[in-house]
Structures are given as structure tokens and as C-alpha cells.
C-alpha positions as CSV (number, residue, x, y, z in Angstrom):
1,R,151.6,90.6,55.8
2,E,150.8,87.2,57.3
3,T,149.6,89.0,60.4
4,M,147.3,91.2,58.3
5,R,145.8,88.2,56.6
6,E,145.2,86.5,59.9
7,I,143.4,89.7,61.2
8,E,141.3,89.7,58.1
9,R,140.4,86.0,58.6
10,M,139.5,86.7,62.2
11,A,137.4,89.7,61.2
12,L,135.6,87.7,58.6
13,M,135.0,84.9,61.1
14,L,133.6,87.3,63.6
15,Q,131.3,88.9,60.9
16,Q,130.0,85.4,59.9
17,M,129.4,84.5,63.6
18,A,127.5,87.8,64.1
19,E,125.4,87.1,61.0
20,A,124.8,83.6,62.1
21,L,123.6,84.8,65.5
22,V,121.2,87.2,63.9
23,K,119.9,84.5,61.5
24,T,119.5,82.1,64.4
25,A,117.5,84.7,66.3
26,D,115.3,85.1,63.3
27,L,114.9,81.4,62.9
28,I,114.0,81.0,66.6
29,E,111.2,83.6,66.2
30,E,110.0,82.0,63.0
31,A,110.0,78.5,64.3
32,D,108.0,79.6,67.4
33,R,105.3,80.9,65.1
34,E,105.4,77.9,62.8
35,A,105.4,75.4,65.6
36,A,102.1,77.0,66.8
37,G,100.9,76.9,63.2
38,F,100.9,80.6,62.4
39,F,102.3,82.8,59.6
40,E,103.8,86.3,59.5
41,L,102.0,87.9,56.6
42,E,102.7,91.6,56.7
43,Q,105.0,91.5,53.7
44,I,103.5,88.8,51.5
45,K,103.0,89.5,47.8
46,V,100.6,87.7,45.5
47,G,101.8,86.5,42.1
48,G,100.4,84.5,39.2
49,A,97.1,84.5,37.4
50,K,93.9,83.6,39.1
51,P,92.4,80.4,37.7
52,P,88.9,80.5,36.3
53,G,86.0,80.0,38.7
54,L,87.8,81.3,41.8
55,A,86.7,84.9,41.8
56,S,85.6,86.3,45.2
57,P,82.0,85.3,45.6
58,T,79.2,87.8,45.3
59,R,75.6,87.5,46.5
60,Q,72.4,89.5,45.7
61,G,69.3,89.7,47.8
62,G,66.6,92.0,49.2
63,N,65.8,94.0,52.3
64,L,67.5,92.3,55.2
65,E,65.0,92.9,58.0
66,N,62.0,92.1,55.9
67,T,63.7,88.9,54.7
68,I,64.4,87.7,58.2
69,R,60.9,88.3,59.3
70,Q,59.4,86.7,56.3
71,L,61.6,83.6,56.5
72,L,61.8,83.1,60.3
73,T,58.6,84.4,61.9
74,N,57.3,80.8,61.2
75,P,60.6,79.0,60.5
76,P,60.6,75.7,58.6
77,A,61.4,72.5,60.4
78,D,64.5,72.2,58.1
79,P,66.4,75.6,58.3
80,S,68.5,74.6,55.2
81,Q,65.4,75.4,53.1
82,V,65.8,79.2,53.8
83,L,69.5,79.4,54.4
84,S,70.6,80.4,50.9
85,E,68.0,83.1,50.6
86,L,68.8,84.4,54.1
87,L,72.5,84.6,53.3
88,D,71.8,86.3,50.0
89,A,70.0,89.1,52.0
90,I,72.7,89.3,54.7
91,L,75.7,89.5,52.3
92,S,74.0,92.0,49.9
93,A,73.0,94.3,52.8
94,S,75.1,97.3,53.9
95,P,77.4,97.0,57.0
96,A,75.1,99.3,58.8
97,E,72.1,97.1,58.1
98,R,74.0,94.0,59.3
99,Q,75.1,95.8,62.5
100,A,71.5,96.9,63.1
101,I,70.3,93.3,63.0
102,L,73.1,92.2,65.5
103,H,71.8,94.8,68.0
104,D,68.1,94.1,67.5
105,P,67.1,91.5,70.2
106,Q,63.9,90.5,68.5
107,L,65.4,89.9,65.1
108,M,68.4,88.1,66.7
109,G,65.9,85.9,68.6
110,L,64.3,84.9,65.3
111,L,67.7,84.0,63.9
112,T,69.1,82.1,66.8
113,Q,65.8,80.2,67.6
114,G,64.8,79.5,64.0
115,L,68.2,78.3,62.6
116,G,69.4,75.8,65.1
117,D,72.9,74.6,64.3
118,Y,73.1,77.0,61.4
119,A,72.8,80.1,63.6
120,P,76.6,80.6,64.3
121,A,77.3,80.7,60.5
122,V,74.6,83.3,60.0
123,V,76.0,85.4,62.8
124,A,79.4,85.1,61.3
125,A,77.9,86.4,58.0
126,L,76.3,89.3,59.8
127,L,79.9,90.2,60.9
128,E,81.1,90.4,57.4
129,G,83.4,93.5,57.0
130,A,83.6,94.0,60.7
131,L,86.1,93.1,63.5
132,Y,89.9,93.1,63.0
133,W,92.6,90.4,62.9
134,P,95.6,91.8,64.7
135,G,97.8,88.7,64.6
136,P,98.0,85.2,66.2
137,S,96.8,84.4,69.7
138,G,98.5,82.2,72.2
139,P,99.6,81.5,75.8
140,N,101.8,83.6,78.0
141,P,104.3,81.2,79.7
142,S,105.2,84.0,82.2
143,N,101.5,84.0,83.4
144,N,100.9,80.3,83.9
145,Y,100.1,79.9,80.2
146,R,97.0,82.0,80.3
147,I,95.9,83.5,77.0
148,E,98.2,86.4,76.1
149,G,96.5,89.8,76.5
150,G,96.4,92.3,73.7
151,S,93.3,91.5,71.6
152,D,89.9,92.5,72.8
153,F,88.7,88.9,72.8
154,A,91.7,87.8,74.9
155,D,91.3,90.6,77.4
156,W,87.6,89.8,77.7
157,I,88.4,86.1,78.5
158,R,91.2,87.1,80.9
159,G,89.0,89.5,82.8
160,G,86.6,86.8,84.0
161,D,83.5,89.2,83.8
162,E,81.2,88.7,80.9
163,N,79.9,92.2,80.9
164,A,83.3,93.9,81.4
165,N,85.3,94.8,78.2
166,K,83.0,92.6,76.0
167,P,84.1,92.9,72.4
168,N,81.9,95.0,70.2
169,T,80.6,93.7,66.9
170,R,82.1,96.5,64.8
171,D,85.9,96.8,65.2
172,S,87.0,94.6,68.1
173,T,90.2,92.6,67.7
174,M,90.4,88.8,67.7
175,N,92.1,86.0,65.7
176,C,90.4,83.5,63.4
177,W,89.2,80.9,65.8
178,E,88.2,83.6,68.3
179,Y,86.0,85.0,65.6
180,V,84.4,81.6,65.3
181,L,83.9,81.4,69.1
182,Y,82.6,84.9,69.2
183,S,80.0,84.2,66.5
184,T,79.0,81.0,68.3
185,Y,78.7,83.0,71.6
186,I,76.4,85.6,69.9
187,A,74.3,82.8,68.5
188,G,73.8,81.5,72.0
189,H,75.5,78.2,71.4
190,I,78.3,78.7,73.9
191,S,78.3,80.7,77.1
192,Y,80.9,83.1,78.4
193,D,81.7,80.7,81.3
194,E,82.3,77.9,78.8
195,L,84.6,80.2,76.8
196,V,86.6,80.9,79.9
197,T,86.7,77.2,80.9
198,L,88.0,76.3,77.4
199,H,90.9,78.7,77.8
200,D,91.5,77.8,81.4
201,D,91.8,74.1,80.4
202,A,94.3,75.1,77.8
203,A,96.3,77.1,80.2
204,N,96.2,74.4,82.8
205,A,97.5,71.9,80.2
206,G,100.3,74.2,79.3
207,A,101.3,74.8,82.9
208,A,101.1,71.1,83.8
209,K,103.4,70.1,80.9
210,A,105.9,72.8,81.8
211,D,105.9,71.7,85.5
212,E,106.3,68.1,84.4
213,L,109.5,68.9,82.5
214,K,110.9,71.2,85.2
215,N,110.5,68.4,87.8
216,D,111.9,65.6,85.7
217,S,115.7,65.8,85.5
218,N,115.7,62.7,83.3
219,A,113.2,63.9,80.7
220,L,114.4,67.4,80.3
221,P,117.8,66.7,78.6
222,S,116.0,64.6,76.0
223,A,113.4,67.3,75.5
224,V,116.2,69.8,75.0
225,D,117.7,67.6,72.3
226,D,114.4,67.3,70.6
227,Y,113.9,71.1,70.7
228,V,117.3,71.6,69.2
229,D,116.6,69.0,66.5
230,M,113.4,70.8,65.6
231,R,115.2,74.1,65.3
232,W,118.0,72.5,63.3
233,E,115.7,71.1,60.7
234,G,114.5,74.6,59.9
235,A,118.0,76.1,59.9
236,K,120.4,73.5,58.4
237,S,119.8,74.5,54.8
238,T,121.1,78.1,55.4
239,Y,123.2,77.8,58.6
240,P,126.9,78.1,57.8
241,G,128.1,75.4,60.2
242,S,127.6,72.1,61.9
243,K,124.7,71.1,64.1
244,S,126.8,71.3,67.2
245,D,127.9,74.8,66.2
246,Y,124.2,75.7,65.7
247,R,123.3,74.5,69.1
248,K,126.0,76.7,70.6
249,D,124.8,79.7,68.6
250,L,121.2,78.9,69.6
251,D,122.1,78.9,73.2
252,L,124.1,82.2,72.9
253,T,121.1,83.8,71.1
254,L,118.7,82.7,73.8
255,Q,121.0,84.0,76.5
256,Y,121.2,87.3,74.7
257,Y,117.4,87.4,75.0
258,G,117.5,86.6,78.7
259,T,116.7,82.9,78.6
260,D,118.4,79.6,77.9
261,L,117.9,76.3,76.1
262,E,116.2,74.5,79.0
263,T,113.8,77.4,79.7
264,A,113.0,77.7,75.9
265,T,112.4,73.9,75.7
266,I,110.0,74.0,78.7
267,E,108.1,77.0,77.4
268,Y,107.8,75.5,73.9
269,N,106.4,72.2,75.3
270,G,104.1,74.1,77.5
271,S,102.8,76.1,74.6
272,M,102.3,73.0,72.5
273,A,100.2,71.5,75.3
274,Y,98.1,74.6,75.4
275,Y,97.4,74.3,71.6
276,D,96.8,70.6,71.9
277,S,94.1,71.4,74.4
278,L,92.5,73.9,72.1
279,K,92.6,71.4,69.3
280,N,90.8,68.9,71.4
281,S,88.1,71.5,72.3
282,F,87.6,72.4,68.7
283,G,87.5,68.8,67.5
284,V,90.5,69.1,65.2
285,N,91.6,65.5,65.8
286,N,88.1,64.2,64.8
287,A,87.9,66.3,61.6
288,Q,87.5,64.7,58.2
289,S,89.4,65.6,55.1
290,W,88.0,68.0,52.6
291,Y,89.4,67.2,49.2
292,Y,88.2,67.9,45.7
293,D,89.7,66.7,42.5
294,P,87.7,67.8,39.4
295,T,89.4,65.2,37.2
296,R,87.7,62.5,39.3
297,H,84.2,63.8,38.7
298,A,83.3,63.0,42.3
299,P,80.8,65.2,44.1
300,K,82.3,68.0,46.1
301,R,81.9,67.8,49.9
302,I,79.9,70.8,51.2
303,P,80.4,71.0,55.0
304,P,77.0,71.8,56.7
305,A,76.5,75.3,57.8
306,G,78.2,76.0,61.1
307,S,80.8,73.4,60.6
308,L,84.4,74.4,61.6
309,I,86.8,74.5,58.7
310,F,90.5,73.9,59.6
311,F,93.4,74.9,57.3
312,N,96.4,72.9,58.7
313,G,94.6,72.4,62.0
314,L,94.6,75.6,64.0
315,D,96.8,77.4,61.5
316,H,93.6,79.0,60.3
317,V,90.0,78.3,61.3
318,A,86.8,79.4,59.4
319,I,83.2,78.5,59.5
320,S,81.1,76.9,56.8
321,M,78.0,78.6,55.4
322,G,76.8,75.3,54.0
323,T,76.3,76.8,50.5
324,T,78.2,77.2,47.2
325,D,78.7,80.2,45.0
326,G,77.8,80.5,41.4
327,N,80.9,78.5,40.4
328,G,80.2,75.7,42.8
329,N,82.9,76.7,45.3
330,V,82.2,76.1,49.0
331,E,81.4,79.3,50.9
332,I,82.9,80.2,54.2
333,M,83.2,83.1,56.6
334,S,86.8,83.8,57.7
335,L,88.7,86.4,59.7
336,W,92.3,86.6,58.6
337,V,94.4,88.7,56.1
338,L,93.7,86.5,53.1
339,P,92.2,86.6,50.6
340,K,93.5,90.0,49.6
341,D,91.3,92.7,48.2
342,K,91.0,93.8,44.6
343,D,94.0,96.1,45.1
344,E,96.1,93.2,46.4
345,Q,96.0,94.6,49.9
346,L,95.7,92.5,53.1
347,V,92.2,92.4,54.5
348,H,92.1,92.2,58.3
349,T,88.3,92.1,58.6
350,A,85.8,89.2,58.5
351,Q,85.4,88.0,54.9
352,H,82.9,86.0,52.9
353,T,85.0,83.8,50.7
354,T,85.3,80.2,49.6
355,I,87.6,77.3,50.6
356,E,88.9,77.1,47.0
357,Y,89.8,80.8,46.8
358,L,91.4,81.0,50.2
359,L,93.5,77.9,49.3
360,Y,94.5,79.5,46.0
361,Q,95.6,82.7,47.7
362,A,97.5,80.8,50.4
363,K,99.3,78.8,47.7
364,T,100.4,82.0,46.0
365,E,102.1,82.9,49.3
366,G,103.9,79.5,49.5
367,M,101.5,77.9,51.9
368,N,100.2,74.4,51.1
369,M,97.3,73.9,53.4
370,K,95.3,70.7,54.1
371,V,91.6,71.4,54.8
372,T,89.6,69.4,57.2
373,Y,86.2,70.0,58.8
374,V,84.1,68.9,61.7
375,Q,80.6,69.6,63.0
376,S,80.8,72.3,65.6
377,P,81.1,70.9,69.1
378,W,78.8,73.7,70.3
């Protein structure tokens, strides 16, 4: 009988260890995403009532082509004078009308030449309802931290040829900040060579950081400890054991996936260097806070059209339209899965929304996001 109880205890211990390994593997994958500032949103569910004044914005306007010609054949010195009317026309037009403008060189010339710094925001609005967000974007440590292939935008950048595999304006895949870059490119504010250089700089930063750790036997052990500490912070509330046990399980899990703690640490630090380079290129570190408290009766900050809007840094990036909706909420263009549509389904295409509404939807998913903004570097 005592032998049977011992067998049962051993079986239970083995089961708990197996469950812990699976949980650790899940935590590793989740922490990798969170460290880069991304979210897995395929199974999220919205709950709670929508507060007043946060309905998805709607716009009304007239014939798009006629409006563009009327407003921009002789553009005003200050493009903000025509911005709202122009956006009304764009966002009330059909997807086919917007696509027609994007492929009309003369009309695009009027937009890009007549709107100055506002042009990328207007291009982003013309892409409303188009493109597709397939998931996060990032570096591939196995390929010298170059941008991972898979999305149309990434493959275009990796190819090194502007005219080969260029994303189309209808259903090409890209992530949120790539959408901002793509809009800026179409508007003529950044060149293909500059886009490639931006990503090459990030890859070089990642590879340099990885090489630095590989070649510094004194720094690597400390970096491994920091890596384990970071993982432990996310796991300790649910992990059924001590920190030293967790470290052993983490190492076993990594070995199961064909790697080890040192390699994982090096690749993590290289990836963070990649994202730090992107943050520098986008101006994240120079961004100012966007915060509105209606109880203070202070004027709401409206980032100028074309400004980059950061939600927790690079977690999500949108572009300001420089306008407000009928409820006074700040309008943006965004490519993500939030806000959801009227049927509570994830939306993977470019959306016209507001900072306030996106924050509300993110909060219903348990995401508290800090918003900052900066004038576009391009």
C-alpha cells in the first residue's frame, strides 16, 4: 500500500512537471511577444457597455474627384484650411473611388504637392478599408536580424528592388507601423532606399548587440540572469515552484525547442536592439504625452495631421488626421484588429477611428495603453 502511494505521488509529480513545462513554453512565447510590445488578439472578447461619445466616427462628403480638383488645383498656403472637407470626401467615398484616386497620377500629384506634411495622413485615409494586418513584424535572428519575411511589406523590403513585389494598395499585408511607412512612401515623403536603410540599420543594431554578447564571456552570464529574471516576473504568480526550479524548467523547455538559455538570451537582446533602432527612427523617444482628463476642462491636444501616434511605443502605431469627430474625439487612421466591427469581429483592414475609441476597445481587452505622439520624421 505504501508503495502504491509512492507511485501515485511520483505520477502526480511527473504530471505537475509536464504541466509546468507546457506552461513555461507558453510563457516563453508570450513573453517574447510582450517584450517586443505585441499582443495575440485572435481570441479576444469585448465586454462592457460603450461610454457615450465614443461611437465609431462617421463622415459625410461629396464626389471625391471633384472635391480634390476643387480644393487643390490652386491649393491654399495653409493646407489645414481644406483638410476637413477633403477628409469628408475621402471617407464618404466608396472603396473603389478611393482606389481610383490612388492610381491616378494627376490626382495624386495634386494631393502630394498641395498638402505638404499632411499628405501621408490623407493617403492613409485613402487606404481606409484596404490592406490586411497579418500579425506582428520583427527581426529574424537566424538571418542576421533582418526583417522576418512573410508579409508583403517585409518581402518588399527584403528584396532590395523597389519595383519587384511592391505591395498593392488593395489587399497587401503589413503591420501597423509598416502601414504608416507605406502611406508615407506613397505620399512621396520617404523613398524606397530610405525604407530599406531604416530596416538595415535595425538589423545591424540587432546583429551587433548579439555579437557583443557572444564575444563577452563576462557579460553573458549576467545577461542570462537578467533574461531569467524577466521571464520569472511574468511566471511567478502561476508557476508551482521556486525561481531556481523555474530556471531549470525554462532551460529544459528551450532545449526541447532546440535552443538554450544563452542562445535565447542573445537572441532576445539582439531583437530588443532591433526594436530600439526602429524606435529611434520613428521618434518614439522624442514623443510627447497625449492625455485628456475631461474633469480638468483643459483643451484636448489634437496632434497635427501626419503626426505619428504611439500606443505604448511601438505596441501600436497610427497616424493622426489632425481633426476631431462630431464628439470632439481625435481622429486617426490605424491598421490593426481593433476597434472591432459592429458585429464584434476583429477588423484586419485599415480603419478610420479615434484615439479615444481605440483606447476604450483596448481597455476592454485588458490593455492599458499610454498614448504619445510626435511630428513625423519624414
